[in-house]
C-alpha positions as CSV (number, residue, x, y, z in Angstrom):
1,M,0.0,0.0,0.0
2,S,1.5,3.4,-1.0
3,D,1.9,6.3,1.4
4,G,-1.1,8.0,-0.2
5,Q,-3.3,5.1,0.4
6,R,-2.1,4.0,3.8
7,K,-4.7,3.2,6.5
8,P,-4.9,5.9,9.2
9,T,-3.3,4.9,12.5
10,R,-5.5,4.5,15.6
11,I,-4.0,7.7,17.0
12,E,-4.9,9.6,13.8
13,T,-8.4,8.2,13.8
14,T,-8.9,9.2,17.5
15,A,-7.6,12.7,16.9
16,K,-9.9,13.1,13.9
17,R,-13.0,11.9,15.8
18,R,-12.1,14.2,18.8
19,Q,-11.8,17.1,16.4
20,Q,-15.1,16.2,14.8
21,I,-16.8,16.2,18.2
22,L,-15.2,19.5,19.2
23,E,-16.3,21.2,16.0
24,A,-19.8,19.9,16.5
25,A,-19.8,21.2,20.1
26,I,-18.7,24.7,19.0
27,M,-21.4,24.8,16.4
28,C,-24.0,23.8,19.0
29,F,-22.8,26.5,21.4
30,L,-22.9,29.1,18.7
31,E,-26.4,28.2,17.5
32,T,-28.2,27.5,20.8
33,G,-25.9,28.6,23.6
34,Y,-23.7,26.6,26.0
35,H,-26.3,26.0,28.6
36,Q,-29.0,25.1,26.1
37,T,-26.8,22.4,24.5
38,G,-26.9,18.9,25.9
39,V,-24.2,16.3,25.4
40,R,-26.7,14.3,23.3
41,D,-27.0,17.3,21.0
42,I,-23.3,17.4,20.5
43,A,-23.2,13.7,19.8
44,N,-26.0,13.9,17.2
45,R,-24.4,16.9,15.5
46,A,-21.0,15.0,15.3
47,G,-22.7,11.9,14.1
48,V,-21.4,9.7,16.9
49,S,-22.9,7.6,19.6
50,L,-23.2,9.1,23.1
51,G,-20.8,6.4,24.4
52,N,-18.3,7.3,21.7
53,L,-18.5,11.0,22.7
54,Y,-17.9,10.1,26.4
55,N,-14.8,8.2,25.3
56,H,-13.3,11.5,24.2
57,F,-15.0,14.1,26.4
58,P,-16.5,13.1,29.8
59,G,-18.8,16.2,29.6
60,K,-19.3,19.7,28.3
61,H,-16.9,21.0,30.8
62,D,-14.1,19.0,29.2
63,V,-15.0,20.5,25.8
64,L,-14.4,24.0,27.2
65,V,-11.0,22.9,28.5
66,E,-10.2,21.8,24.9
67,I,-11.5,25.1,23.5
68,A,-9.2,26.9,25.8
69,A,-6.2,25.1,24.3
70,L,-7.5,26.0,20.8
71,E,-7.8,29.6,21.8
72,R,-4.2,29.6,23.1
73,A,-3.0,28.4,19.7
74,E,-5.1,31.1,18.0
75,L,-3.6,33.8,20.1
76,A,0.0,32.6,19.6
77,P,0.5,34.5,16.3
78,F,-0.6,37.8,18.0
79,I,1.8,37.2,20.8
80,D,4.6,36.2,18.4
81,G,3.9,39.3,16.3
82,L,4.3,41.6,19.4
83,A,7.7,40.0,20.1
84,Q,9.1,41.0,16.7
85,P,12.1,43.4,16.7
86,R,10.3,46.3,15.1
87,A,9.4,49.9,16.2
88,P,7.0,49.7,19.1
89,M,4.5,52.0,17.6
90,K,4.4,49.9,14.4
91,L,4.0,46.8,16.4
92,L,1.1,48.3,18.3
93,E,-0.6,49.4,15.1
94,N,-0.2,46.0,13.5
95,F,-1.6,44.3,16.7
96,V,-4.7,46.5,16.8
97,K,-5.5,45.9,13.1
98,A,-4.9,42.1,13.4
99,Y,-6.7,41.6,16.7
100,A,-9.7,43.7,15.5
101,K,-9.8,41.7,12.3
102,Y,-9.8,38.5,14.3
103,L,-12.7,39.7,16.4
104,A,-14.5,40.9,13.4
105,V,-15.7,37.4,12.9
106,P,-19.0,37.3,14.9
107,E,-18.6,33.6,15.8
108,N,-15.4,34.5,17.7
109,V,-17.3,37.1,19.8
110,I,-20.4,34.9,20.4
111,L,-18.3,31.9,21.5
112,G,-16.3,34.2,23.7
113,L,-19.5,35.4,25.4
114,E,-20.8,31.9,25.9
115,I,-17.5,30.9,27.5
116,T,-17.4,34.0,29.7
117,S,-20.8,33.2,31.1
118,E,-19.7,29.7,32.1
119,A,-16.3,30.9,33.3
120,I,-18.0,33.2,35.8
121,R,-19.5,30.1,37.4
122,K,-16.5,27.7,37.0
123,P,-13.2,29.1,38.4
124,D,-11.0,26.4,36.7
125,I,-12.5,27.4,33.3
126,A,-11.9,31.1,34.2
127,R,-8.3,30.4,35.0
128,L,-7.6,28.7,31.6
129,F,-9.1,31.6,29.5
130,L,-7.6,34.3,31.7
131,A,-4.2,32.7,31.3
132,N,-4.6,33.0,27.5
133,R,-5.7,36.6,27.7
134,N,-3.0,37.5,30.2
135,A,-0.3,36.2,27.9
136,L,-1.6,38.6,25.2
137,V,-1.7,41.5,27.7
138,V,1.8,40.8,28.9
139,A,3.2,40.7,25.4
140,L,1.5,44.0,24.5
141,A,2.7,45.6,27.8
142,K,6.3,44.8,26.8
143,V,5.8,46.6,23.5
144,L,4.4,49.6,25.4
145,E,7.3,49.6,27.8
146,R,9.7,49.6,24.9
147,G,7.8,52.5,23.4
148,T,8.0,54.6,26.5
149,N,11.7,53.8,27.0
150,A,12.4,54.8,23.4
151,G,10.4,58.0,23.6
152,E,7.9,56.8,21.0
153,M,5.1,56.7,23.5
154,R,4.1,58.8,26.5
155,G,6.5,58.6,29.3
156,Q,3.8,58.5,32.0
157,L,2.2,55.5,30.3
158,A,1.6,52.6,32.7
159,P,2.3,49.6,30.3
160,D,0.4,46.9,32.2
161,E,-2.8,48.9,32.8
162,T,-2.7,50.5,29.3
163,A,-2.2,47.1,27.6
164,Q,-5.2,45.7,29.6
165,M,-7.3,48.7,28.5
166,I,-6.3,48.4,24.8
167,V,-7.3,44.7,24.7
168,E,-10.6,45.5,26.5
169,L,-11.3,48.4,24.1
170,I,-10.8,46.2,21.0
171,E,-12.9,43.4,22.5
172,G,-15.6,45.8,23.7
173,S,-15.8,47.3,20.2
174,A,-16.2,43.7,18.8
175,Y,-19.1,43.0,21.2
176,R,-20.8,46.2,20.2
177,S,-20.3,45.4,16.5
178,V,-22.2,42.1,17.0
179,L,-25.0,43.6,19.1
180,D,-25.5,46.6,16.9
181,K,-24.9,44.6,13.7
182,V,-22.2,47.2,12.7
183,P,-19.4,45.5,10.8
184,M,-16.2,45.7,12.8
185,R,-14.4,47.0,9.7
186,H,-16.4,50.2,10.1
187,L,-15.0,50.6,13.6
188,R,-11.4,49.6,13.1
189,S,-10.1,52.9,11.6
190,S,-11.5,55.1,14.4
191,L,-10.4,52.4,17.0
192,L,-6.9,52.5,15.7
193,D,-6.7,56.3,15.6
194,F,-8.0,56.5,19.2
195,I,-5.5,54.0,20.6
196,L,-2.5,55.5,18.7
197,A,-3.5,59.1,19.8
198,A,-3.8,57.9,23.4
199,V,-0.2,56.5,23.6
200,R,1.7,59.1,21.5
201,P,3.8,61.7,23.4
202,D,2.0,65.0,24.1
C-alpha cells in the first residue's frame, strides 16, 4: 500500500474523531448557547454515539478545556507578532489591526461570550481563559514599555494597565459590532486612531 493510500493509525483516527466532536460542540454552542446544549445534542451533531463521545470528552466542561487550548493556539500569532524586533508604535498598530480583524468574525465574539458566562461560574475554566488573555496583555505591555523607553510613547504610560485597556477596548468594540450589527471593519479605523493618539507623546 502506497503512502497516499495507507490506512490511518489509531491515534490519527482518534484525533480526527475528537476534532469532529469538538467542532460539533462549538457549532451547537454558537447556535443554541452553551447551557441550552446537551451532550446528546453534540453527539447527534457530530454523528457519533453518546458512548463514543464520552470516550473523548466526559462532559461539556471538558469540551471547554479543549477550546481553551485551541484559543491559546489562535492567540499565539498575535503574541509572536508583538515580540518582533520592530518599532513599538508599528507593532502596536499591527496588533490593533490584526486583533480587531480576528474579532470581526461574529462567531469568535459569540463563542467568547458563551465561554465567559460559564467561566464566571467555574473558576477552573476562568483560569484557563484568563491565562490565555493575560499572555496577550503581557506581550502587549512589553511593547508599550519599549515604546516609552524609546520616547515613541508617552513617558507616563503605565504599560500593564494600558495594555489591559487596549485589549478591552478592542474586545468591547467587537461585542458592540455584534450587538448593533455594525461590521467591525467600520469601527477599526477610528479604534486604531484613538489608541495611537492615546499613547503618543504629548
